[in-house]
C-alpha positions, 0 to 999 in steps of 0.5 A: 500500500505504501508503495502504491501511495507513492506511485500515485503521488508521483504520477499525480505531480507529473499530470497537467492541470485538471482543466484550462480556459477554452474558447467557445468557438460558437459564442466567440468571434474575432479570434480566427482571422477575418470576421466574415467570409463574405462581408455581409454576415457573421457566422453564428450571429445575427446582425441587425440595425435601425436606420442602417445595417451595421457594416461588417469589416474584416477586423470589426463591426460598426454597430452605429456609424459616425453619421448620421445620429439616431441610429442603433445596431445590435448583435446576438448569438444563435446559440445559447450559453450552456456553461455554469462558469465562464468568461466573456470579453468584449473589445469595443471602441467609442469615437465621436465629437467633443459632445457626442453621445450614445450607449453601449450594452452587453447582454446576457438574457434569456431570449434575448434576440426576441425579448430585447432586440435593438433596445437600450437600457431605457427602451427595453421591456421585460427581459430575464438576465443581465445588461452591462451598460457603457454610457456618460450617465451622470456627466462623469465622462464614462460610466460602466453599470450593471442591471439585473432583472427576473422578467418581471420589470419593464425598464421603459416604464420605470420612473427611474431606471438609474436607480436599479444599477447593482454596480458601477464605476467610472471610466473615460471610455470615449476617443481612446483609439485603442479598442478597450476590453470589457469583461464579465466573469461568472464563477461559483464564488463571485461575479465580477465586471472589469474594464480595460484590465481594472476591476470595475465591481463585483459581488458574491450574491450574483449567479447567472443561470446557463441557457441565456444568449449573449448579445450587444446593442448600441445607439447614437445620439443626434450628435453621434458616437460610433461604437465599433466591436472588434472581438468577442471572446466566451470561454470556460472559467476553470476552477482553481486546483488545490494546493498539493498535500504533503500527507500521503494519507490524502490519497490512501482511500478507496476512490470509488466512494467519491463522486463529483457533485459538480454538474459542470464536470467534464468527466463522466464518473459514473460511467468509469465507475460502472466499468470493470478493471478488465475493461482497461486493457492497455497502459494508456486506458489505465493511465487515462482512468487514474488521471480522471480519478485523481482530477475528480478528487482534486476538483472535489476537494477544492470544493470542500476546501472552499466550503470550509473556508467559507463556513470558518469565515462566516462563523468567525464573523458571526462570533465576532459580532455576537461577542461585540454585542454582548459586550456592549450590552454588559457595559451599558448595563454597568454603567446604568447600575453605576449611575442608579447607585451614585445619585438617582435614589437621592434625586428621586427622594428630593423630587418627592419631597417637593411634590409633597410640599406643594401639595400641602400648600395647595391643600391648606391655604384659604383662597376665599379672600382672593377669589373675593378680590377677583369678583370685586375687580370684575364688578368694578370694571363691568360698571365702568364700562356701562357708564362710559359706553353710552357716552362714547358711542354717542360722541363717536356717532355725532362726530362721523355724522354729516352737518345738515347746515352745510348741506342746506347752504350748498343746495341754495348756492346751486339753486342760485347759480342755476337761476342766474344762468337762466337769466343770462340765457334769456337775455342773450337770446332776446337780444339776438336779431330776428331772422325772417323768411 
């Protein structure tokens, strides 16, 4: 058994890595020379546009032209992604005038070609998946934002769709000259978005399902930005192999008791487990079987090791938080006890004494004299008011009423003026020469 163990350890040290990142050809383009054999189509992709047909050149696709503005372009894969862990990287470029505008979206959505089509973040209806948006939101000169939807929200009907972003970073993407890399990484542990080799945002709470389509949409404003895409690569994201163990007991067990629990494992353990030993006739077959078994064991050990590390970290963090909370409660209780013990009892006694004195004074005094004085003051005020009010009212009315003598004088003067005017008129009329026909 000891010799067998040493042989397995030596053999395992000579094996190549369990898995390596491989490009998925039916979801990628731009990694095999010219994009299109006929300059009219892109193999495995649907190219559509609004107001124009996106030109397919030998090294890039122009989703929105430099002129005119208000144009849209879209690319969608024919195939769907079947991997649970993957990396997608797009190389794009945006050029335009100083005050140009537009947006560029990378989609990973279920039935994306039908549900999204040519739409942008602000015009898309309901969709199920992810969209990473590159635009000039907020006036920062360039932002990269991530949005998720479970197929229940219509983004175009949202009052403030920008508030739904779960991640964002700023990056000046316009007029950079070279093509920029926009990468999305999905593993079992983390989801991350990178821009031009720098981490933009990441989350351990995002897990995207398989079966979705990759796609791109771009739109230009009236003063347009031109969006071009040169390459898009989708590859497997291999899990990291565990560090080699110095304890030979780690391989001294029956391999048939282990079974990989990862659905994305590339080796079918069940078929190998059911195969009898006589099925492996050549050394190459035996070596391949041994390699596959060790690879699966390493993969399971990696999963178990990561799970234990996460569990340990969670328990440690939770214990620390509980300890801090308990310590804080103890400190507060101790402070309260000290405060009560020092002076609160004496203060309460003083307050009780003051209240008792006030109660005795209120109950012991006779308030009849005070009430009589108040009654007399009210009676005097009433009598004074009744005596002086009529005289004041009469005086106010007399002062405000019109004077009849002055009114009669005005009437008499007016009558005299009318009479004088009449006499003057008659005199002039009689003095005028008479005219005869």
